[in-house]
KOLKOL-582795 format. One record per atom (N, C-alpha, C): x, y, z. Coordinates in steps of 0.05 Angstrom, whole numbers, padded with zeros to 5 digits, always signed. Example, Ala and Ser with C-alpha at 12.3 -4.5 7.8 and 13.67 -1.06 7.14 Angstrom:
2
+00264-00114+00156;+00246-00090+00156;+00264-00066+00156;+00257-00045+00142;+00273-00021+00143;+00258+00001+00157;
***
This chain:
278
+02762-03038+02230;+02765-03052+02256;+02794-03051+02265;+02812-03056+02246;+02841-03055+02252;+02848-03027+02260;+02837-03006+02245;+02842-02978+02252;+02833-02972+02280;+02810-02982+02288;+02799-02977+02314;+02817-02989+02336;+02827-03013+02331;+02845-03026+02350;+02871-03010+02354;+02882-03001+02331;+02907-02985+02332;+02902-02959+02347;+02878-02947+02342;+02871-02922+02355;+02869-02926+02386;+02856-02947+02394;+02854-02953+02423;+02881-02959+02435;+02898-02974+02420;+02925-02980+02430;+02941-02954+02434;+02940-02936+02414;+02955-02912+02416;+02946-02894+02439;+02920-02893+02443;+02909-02878+02466;+02918-02890+02492;+02919-02916+02494;+02927-02929+02518;+02957-02923+02524;+02973-02924+02503;+03002-02918+02506;+03006-02890+02515;+02991-02871+02503;+02994-02843+02510;+02985-02839+02539;+02963-02852+02547;+02953-02849+02575;+02973-02860+02595;+02985-02883+02589;+03005-02895+02607;+03029-02877+02609;+03038-02867+02585;+03061-02849+02585;+03057-02824+02601;+03033-02812+02598;+03026-02788+02613;+03025-02793+02643;+03014-02816+02650;+03012-02823+02678;+03040-02827+02690;+03058-02841+02675;+03085-02845+02685;+03099-02818+02688;+03094-02800+02669;+03107-02773+02670;+03098-02758+02694;+03072-02759+02700;+03061-02745+02723;+03072-02756+02749;+03074-02783+02750;+03086-02796+02773;+03115-02788+02777;+03129-02785+02755;+03157-02777+02757;+03160-02748+02768;+03142-02731+02759;+03142-02703+02769;+03136-02703+02799;+03115-02718+02807;+03107-02719+02835;+03129-02729+02853;+03145-02748+02842;+03167-02760+02858;+03192-02743+02859;+03193-02722+02841;+03216-02705+02840;+03214-02683+02861;+03234-02680+02879;+03233-02658+02899;+03232-02631+02885;+03220-02612+02899;+03220-02584+02889;+03248-02573+02888;+03253-02554+02870;+03279-02542+02868;+03290-02531+02894;+03271-02518+02909;+03280-02505+02934;+03287-02526+02955;+03276-02550+02953;+03284-02571+02972;+03311-02582+02964;+03317-02584+02938;+03343-02594+02930;+03365-02572+02934;+03358-02547+02928;+03376-02525+02930;+03363-02502+02945;+03360-02505+02972;+03346-02484+02987;+03363-02459+02987;+03350-02436+02993;+03365-02411+02994;+03386-02412+03016;+03408-02397+03012;+03430-02397+03031;+03424-02378+03054;+03419-02388+03078;+03413-02371+03101;+03437-02368+03119;+03460-02379+03111;+03484-02376+03126;+03491-02346+03130;+03499-02339+03154;+03507-02312+03158;+03498-02302+03185;+03504-02277+03190;+03497-02264+03215;+03474-02244+03210;+03453-02246+03225;+03428-02231+03220;+03421-02215+03245;+03405-02194+03240;+03397-02177+03263;+03371-02162+03255;+03354-02160+03275;+03329-02144+03272;+03334-02115+03279;+03320-02097+03266;+03320-02069+03274;+03293-02063+03286;+03290-02039+03298;+03264-02032+03309;+03262-02036+03339;+03238-02036+03349;+03234-02036+03378;+03217-02060+03388;+03215-02081+03372;+03198-02104+03380;+03208-02116+03407;+03234-02114+03412;+03244-02125+03437;+03234-02110+03461;+03226-02084+03457;+03214-02069+03479;+03184-02075+03481;+03170-02076+03458;+03141-02080+03459;+03133-02089+03431;+03120-02112+03429;+03111-02122+03403;+03089-02105+03391;+03073-02093+03408;+03051-02077+03399;+03061-02048+03395;+03045-02032+03380;+03052-02004+03377;+03052-01989+03403;+03072-01972+03407;+03075-01959+03433;+03088-01931+03429;+03081-01913+03447;+03094-01887+03447;+03120-01888+03462;+03137-01868+03458;+03162-01867+03473;+03156-01862+03503;+03172-01874+03520;+03167-01871+03549;+03194-01870+03564;+03192-01860+03587;+03216-01856+03603;+03228-01884+03610;+03254-01885+03611;+03268-01909+03619;+03270-01911+03650;+03281-01933+03659;+03281-01937+03688;+03304-01923+03703;+03324-01913+03688;+03347-01901+03701;+03348-01872+03695;+03343-01856+03716;+03341-01827+03712;+03367-01815+03702;+03390-01825+03712;+03416-01815+03705;+03422-01817+03675;+03410-01835+03661;+03415-01838+03633;+03399-01818+03616;+03380-01805+03628;+03366-01784+03614;+03353-01793+03588;+03356-01778+03567;+03344-01784+03541;+03355-01810+03529;+03381-01816+03535;+03393-01840+03524;+03381-01865+03536;+03369-01863+03559;+03357-01886+03572;+03327-01889+03567;+03316-01871+03551;+03287-01872+03545;+03281-01895+03526;+03257-01905+03527;+03248-01926+03509;+03235-01914+03484;+03246-01919+03460;+03235-01906+03436;+03208-01916+03428;+03193-01900+03414;+03167-01908+03403;+03171-01929+03381;+03150-01944+03376;+03152-01965+03356;+03125-01973+03345;+03125-01982+03320;+03101-01992+03307;+03097-02021+03315;+03072-02030+03314;+03066-02058+03321;+03077-02077+03300;+03089-02099+03309;+03096-02121+03290;+03076-02143+03292;+03055-02139+03306;+03033-02159+03308;+03014-02156+03285;+03010-02177+03270;+02991-02175+03248;+02963-02169+03259;+02951-02147+03251;+02926-02139+03262;+02929-02119+03284;+02953-02115+03294;+02959-02093+03312;+02959-02101+03342;+02941-02119+03350;+02937-02125+03379;+02940-02154+03384;+02951-02161+03407;+02953-02189+03416;+02926-02197+03429;+02914-02218+03420;+02887-02226+03429;+02887-02241+03456;+02892-02226+03478;+02893-02238+03504;+02865-02246+03514;+02864-02267+03530;+02840-02272+03546;+02839-02251+03568;+02815-02244+03578;+02813-02221+03597;+02831-02224+03621;+02832-02247+03634;+02849-02250+03658;+02879-02247+03650;+02886-02258+03627;+02914-02257+03618;+02921-02228+03612;+02902-02212+03601;+02908-02184+03595;+02914-02169+03621;+02900-02175+03642;+02905-02163+03668;+02933-02170+03678;+02940-02195+03674;+02967-02204+03682;+02988-02190+03666;+02984-02186+03640;+03003-02171+03624;+03007-02143+03634;+02985-02130+03641;+02986-02102+03651;+03002-02101+03678;+02998-02121+03695;+03012-02122+03720;+03042-02127+03715;+03048-02144+03696;+03075-02149+03688;+03089-02124+03679;+03075-02108+03663;+03087-02083+03653;+03094-02064+03675;+03076-02062+03695;+03081-02044+03717;+03106-02053+03733;+03112-02078+03732;+03135-02089+03748;+03156-02102+03730;+03159-02091+03706;+03175-02105+03686;+03205-02108+03694;+03216-02088+03707;+03244-02091+03715;+03248-02113+03735;+03229-02118+03751;+03231-02139+03771;+03225-02166+03759;+03208-02167+03738;+03198-02193+03729;+03209-02201+03702;+03219-02183+03685;+03228-02191+03658;+03251-02211+03661;+03248-02235+03650;+03269-02255+03653;+03295-02247+03640;+03294-02231+03618;+03319-02223+03604;+03335-02204+03621;+03323-02189+03639;+03337-02171+03656;+03356-02187+03674;+03348-02211+03681;+03363-02229+03698;+03382-02247+03683;+03384-02242+03656;+03402-02258+03639;+03392-02287+03634;+03366-02291+03637;+03355-02317+03630;+03354-02319+03599;+03355-02343+03589;+03354-02347+03560;+03327-02336+03550;+03327-02323+03526;+03303-02308+03518;+03281-02325+03506;+03286-02349+03497;+03265-02365+03485;+03259-02356+03456;+03240-02370+03444;+03231-02365+03417;+03202-02355+03417;+03196-02333+03404;+03211-02319+03384;+03229-02297+03393;+03230-02289+03419;+03243-02265+03428;+03273-02264+03420;+03286-02287+03420;+03315-02287+03414;+03321-02274+03386;+03301-02276+03368;+03306-02267+03341;+03304-02237+03336;+03292-02223+03355;+03289-02194+03351;+03300-02177+03375;+03316-02190+03392;+03330-02174+03412;+03351-02157+03398;+03361-02136+03410;+03380-02118+03397;+03408-02129+03397;+03411-02155+03389;+03436-02168+03387;+03436-02185+03362;+03458-02189+03348;+03459-02206+03324;+03457-02235+03331;+03451-02251+03312;+03452-02280+03315;+03461-02292+03288;+03472-02316+03290;+03484-02329+03267;+03469-02355+03260;+03465-02359+03234;+03453-02384+03224;+03474-02400+03210;+03478-02425+03217;+03496-02443+03204;+03478-02465+03191;+03479-02467+03165;+03460-02484+03150;+03473-02510+03141;+03458-02532+03145;+03467-02558+03136;+03442-02573+03126;+03446-02596+03115;+03423-02611+03104;+03405-02621+03126;+03416-02633+03147;+03401-02646+03168;+03396-02628+03192;+03411-02606+03194;+03409-02589+03217;+03413-02560+03209;+03399-02542+03224;+03405-02513+03222;+03412-02505+03250;+03435-02491+03253;+03444-02483+03280;+03441-02453+03283;+03428-02444+03304;+03425-02416+03310;+03441-02409+03335;+03459-02390+03332;+03476-02381+03355;+03469-02352+03360;+03461-02345+03384;+03453-02318+03391;+03474-02305+03409;+03479-02279+03404;+03499-02265+03420;+03490-02262+03449;+03465-02256+03453;+03454-02252+03480;+03456-02277+03496;+03471-02276+03518;+03473-02298+03538;+03483-02324+03526;+03497-02323+03502;+03507-02347+03490;+03484-02367+03484;+03460-02358+03480;+03438-02376+03474;+03442-02389+03447;+03431-02413+03444;+03433-02427+03418;+03411-02448+03416;+03407-02457+03392;+03387-02479+03388;+03394-02493+03362;+03387-02518+03360;+03390-02534+03336;+03363-02540+03324;+03359-02534+03299;+03334-02540+03285;+03339-02566+03270;+03323-02586+03278;+03326-02613+03267;+03310-02615+03241;+03324-02616+03218;+03312-02619+03192;+03308-02649+03186;+03288-02656+03171;+03283-02684+03163;+03279-02702+03187;+03270-02692+03209;+03265-02708+03233;+03239-02701+03245;+03217-02706+03231;+03190-02697+03241;+03182-02709+03267;+03193-02732+03275;+03185-02745+03299;+03204-02741+03323;+03224-02724+03319;+03243-02719+03341;+03230-02704+03364;+03240-02708+03388;+03229-02696+03411;+03250-02695+03433;+03245-02681+03455;+03262-02681+03478;+03245-02689+03502;+03257-02701+03523;+03241-02711+03545;+03234-02690+03566;+03240-02665+03561;+03236-02644+03581;+03232-02617+03567;+03221-02598+03581;+03218-02571+03571;+03245-02556+03575;+03250-02537+03557;+03276-02523+03558;+03271-02493+03552;+03290-02477+03559;+03288-02448+03555;+03285-02441+03526;+03300-02455+03508;+03298-02449+03480;+03281-02469+03465;+03268-02487+03479;+03249-02506+03467;+03262-02527+03449;+03246-02540+03433;+03254-02560+03414;+03245-02552+03387;+03263-02550+03367;+03257-02540+03341;+03260-02561+03319;+03239-02564+03303;+03239-02582+03280;+03233-02566+03255;+03248-02570+03234;+03245-02553+03210;+03241-02568+03185;+03231-02555+03165;+03228-02565+03138;+03226-02542+03118;+03229-02547+03093;+03227-02526+03073;+03200-02528+03059;+03188-02505+03056;+03164-02502+03039;+03171-02482+03017;+03180-02493+02994;+03191-02475+02973;+03216-02463+02984;+03218-02436+02983;+03242-02422+02992;+03240-02414+03022;+03219-02422+03035;+03214-02414+03063;+03222-02436+03082;+03239-02428+03101;+03246-02447+03123;+03224-02445+03144;+03211-02467+03150;+03189-02468+03170;+03200-02484+03194;+03198-02471+03217;+03208-02484+03242;+03185-02486+03262;+03181-02510+03271;+03160-02516+03291;+03174-02518+03319;+03166-02500+03337;+03180-02499+03363;+03160-02506+03386;+03167-02526+03401;+03151-02535+03424;+03170-02538+03448;+03159-02547+03470;+03174-02554+03494;+03188-02530+03507;+03176-02507+03505;+03188-02484+03518;+03178-02480+03547;+03196-02471+03564;+03188-02465+03591;+03169-02441+03592;+03151-02439+03611;+03132-02417+03613;+03145-02391+03624;+03171-02391+03630;+03184-02369+03644;+03193-02346+03626;+03194-02350+03600;+03203-02329+03582;+03181-02310+03575;+03189-02286+03567;+03170-02266+03557;+03175-02261+03527;+03155-02248+03514;+03158-02240+03486;+03173-02214+03483;+03173-02197+03503;+03186-02170+03502;+03189-02160+03530;+03196-02133+03533;+03200-02121+03559;+03175-02106+03568;+03152-02112+03556;+03127-02099+03564;+03107-02118+03577;+03117-02140+03587;+03101-02158+03602;+03085-02178+03585;+03089-02179+03559;+03074-02198+03542;+03086-02226+03547;+03069-02244+03555;+03078-02270+03566;+03062-02293+03553;+03069-02317+03562;+03056-02342+03553;+03056-02362+03575;+03043-02385+03569;+03043-02407+03588;+03061-02430+03578;+03061-02452+03592;+03076-02476+03582;+03063-02489+03559;+03039-02480+03550;+03026-02492+03527;+03034-02479+03501;+03054-02461+03502;+03062-02446+03479;+03071-02464+03456;+03061-02457+03432;+03069-02471+03407;+03075-02449+03387;+03099-02448+03376;+03108-02427+03357;+03115-02440+03331;+03105-02429+03309;+03113-02437+03282;+03126-02413+03269;+03152-02416+03262;+03167-02394+03250;+03169-02398+03220;+03171-02376+03206;+03175-02377+03177;+03197-02356+03169;+03218-02366+03157;+03240-02349+03148;+03240-02349+03117;+03231-02326+03105;+03228-02325+03076;+03246-02303+03064;+03264-02310+03046;+03281-02290+03033;+03264-02268+03019;+03270-02243+03025;+03257-02221+03012;+03277-02204+02996;+03301-02215+02992;+03323-02203+02978;+03348-02218+02985;+03371-02211+02973;+03395-02226+02978;+03405-02224+03007;+03397-02202+03021;+03406-02198+03049;+03384-02191+03068;+03359-02200+03061;+03336-02194+03078;+03319-02219+03081;+03311-02225+03105;+03293-02247+03111;+03267-02235+03123;+03244-02243+03112;+03219-02235+03126;+03214-02257+03147;+03212-02249+03171;+03209-02267+03193;+03180-02266+03203;+03167-02289+03205;+03140-02291+03217;+03141-02312+03238;+03126-02307+03259;+03122-02327+03281;+03093-02327+03289;+03081-02350+03286;+03053-02353+03294;+03052-02365+03322;+03038-02352+03340;+03037-02359+03368;+03011-02372+03375;+03012-02396+03386;+02987-02410+03394;+02991-02418+03423;+02973-02408+03440;+02974-02415+03469;+02945-02411+03479;+02929-02433+03479;+02901-02430+03487;+02896-02424+03516;+02917-02426+03532;+02914-02419+03561;+02916-02389+03565;+02927-02374+03546;+02931-02345+03549;+02917-02329+03529;+02915-02339+03504;+02904-02323+03482;+02877-02334+03472;+02861-02316+03461;+02835-02323+03450;+02839-02340+03425;+02859-02333+03409;+02864-02346+03384;+02893-02344+03377;+02903-02360+03358;+02931-02356+03349;+02935-02329+03336;+02960-02318+03338;+02966-02292+03327;+02994-02293+03316;+03001-02274+03299;+03026-02275+03284;+03041-02248+03286;+03067-02250+03289;+03084-02226+03286;+03099-02228+03260;+03106-02205+03248;+03120-02204+03223;+03140-02181+03223;+03165-02186+03217;+03185-02165+03217;+03209-02174+03200;+03225-02156+03189;+03248-02164+03173;+03273-02168+03190;+03289-02186+03180;+03316-02190+03191;+03336-02184+03169;+03358-02171+03177;+03378-02161+03158;+03404-02175+03162;+03416-02184+03140;+03443-02196+03142;+03464-02174+03147;+03480-02179+03167;+03502-02160+03173;+03524-02162+03152;+03530-02140+03140;+03550-02140+03119;+03576-02126+03127;+03579-02121+03153;+03603-02109+03164;+03628-02125+03157;+03650-02112+03151;+03674-02126+03145;+03683-02141+03170;+03690-02167+03165;+03699-02185+03187;+03678-02188+03209;+03653-02187+03201;+03631-02189+03221;+03632-02216+03235;+03629-02216+03261;+03627-02241+03277;+03611-02236+03302;+03602-02257+03314;+03588-02255+03339;+03609-02249+03361;+03604-02229+03377;+03621-02223+03399;+03609-02233+03425;+03624-02231+03447;+03614-02242+03472;+03596-02222+03486;+03574-02232+03496;+03557-02216+03514;+03550-02235+03537;+03569-02238+03555;+03565-02255+03578;+03550-02238+03599;+03523-02240+03599;+03507-02222+03615;+03505-02230+03644;+03514-02253+03651;+03512-02261+03679;+03526-02242+03698;+03551-02234+03692;+03564-02215+03710;+03549-02189+03713;+03534-02181+03693;+03518-02156+03694;+03493-02159+03712;+03485-02184+03715;+03461-02189+03731;+03466-02198+03759;+03491-02205+03765;+03497-02216+03792;+03491-02196+03814;+03499-02171+03811;+03494-02151+03831;+03464-02147+03836;+03449-02147+03814;+03420-02145+03816;+03408-02168+03831;+03417-02192+03825;+03404-02216+03836;+03415-02223+03864;+03442-02219+03868;+03454-02229+03892;+03468-02207+03909;+03467-02182+03899;+03481-02161+03914;+03472-02157+03942;+03446-02162+03947;+03436-02159+03975;+03449-02179+03994;+03456-02202+03983;+03469-02222+04000;+03498-02213+04007;+03511-02201+03987;+03538-02191+03992;+03538-02168+04012;+03519-02149+04007;+03517-02126+04024;+03510-02135+04053;+03492-02155+04055;+03484-02164+04082;+03508-02177+04096;+03524-02192+04081;+03547-02205+04093;+03567-02184+04101;+03572-02163+04084;+03590-02141+04091;+03581-02126+04116;+03554-02122+04116;+03543-02107+04139;+03546-02122+04165;+03541-02148+04164;+03544-02165+04188;+03574-02166+04197;+03592-02166+04177;+03620-02167+04183;+03629-02141+04197;+03618-02118+04187;+03624-02092+04199;+03613-02091+04228;+03589-02101+04232;+03577-02101+04258;+03593-02118+04278;+03603-02142+04268;+03619-02159+04285;+03645-02145+04293;+03657-02132+04273;+03682-02118+04279;+03678-02095+04299;+03655-02081+04296;+03649-02060+04315;+03645-02070+04343;+03632-02093+04345;+03627-02105+04372;+03654-02114+04384;+03672-02124+04368;+03698-02133+04378;+03714-02109+04389;+03713-02086+04374;+03728-02063+04383;+03717-02052+04410;+03691-02056+04414;+03680-02046+04439;+03689-02064+04462;
***
């Protein structure tokens, strides 16, 4: 009887000890959360996703004088599954956008590119990593955004070109939830678009010391049949003394957007001078 009591007591002690050990493990943060991978640096995508997310053949560019250098190169699809699942009416809108892309592409006019497009334009961007925030600075148009870490309930009272980004770590993967984007941005220069209901979930996963595998899952029930994902690598720039340089694109777009006003004013001035001489 005494042996049975001791046996029960020992089992109880072992059970309690095991339970406390499991609770301690559960309460301990994962290694990657305590020491996440270092994403600091300047990164850039290669390829042609900025021209067209889907697979595409090479095609002539819009400026004849540039010849072969102005042509749009062929590219493989970065869309998982190959095709973007548009609703029928939205697919027609995309085709119309492509036919008029120079007139309609927001990036041509130097508008901020939005997410995910900012990450695979042919310009580098920099990540500055901290515990509570991740800061992304893009060379194109001086675009930037702050990813709010450890703030799951943060929000902004209005929609914005670069949206609102909230992040957290899942193991070694930085996961960023992006909402509140304006409906005016495109995904590329081939007319692929979205509505104001856009919801993007990004995943930045190290695939080597200087490579990130980038994924962005797109959800927009007003435009697409179902959510879809793009996947492409980002490469850390290892150039000596690498830094973000200036690409103030507004001066390059002013003539396109407002040149007709200047020309009209000059034309009217010339007509007035001609009338005075008469």
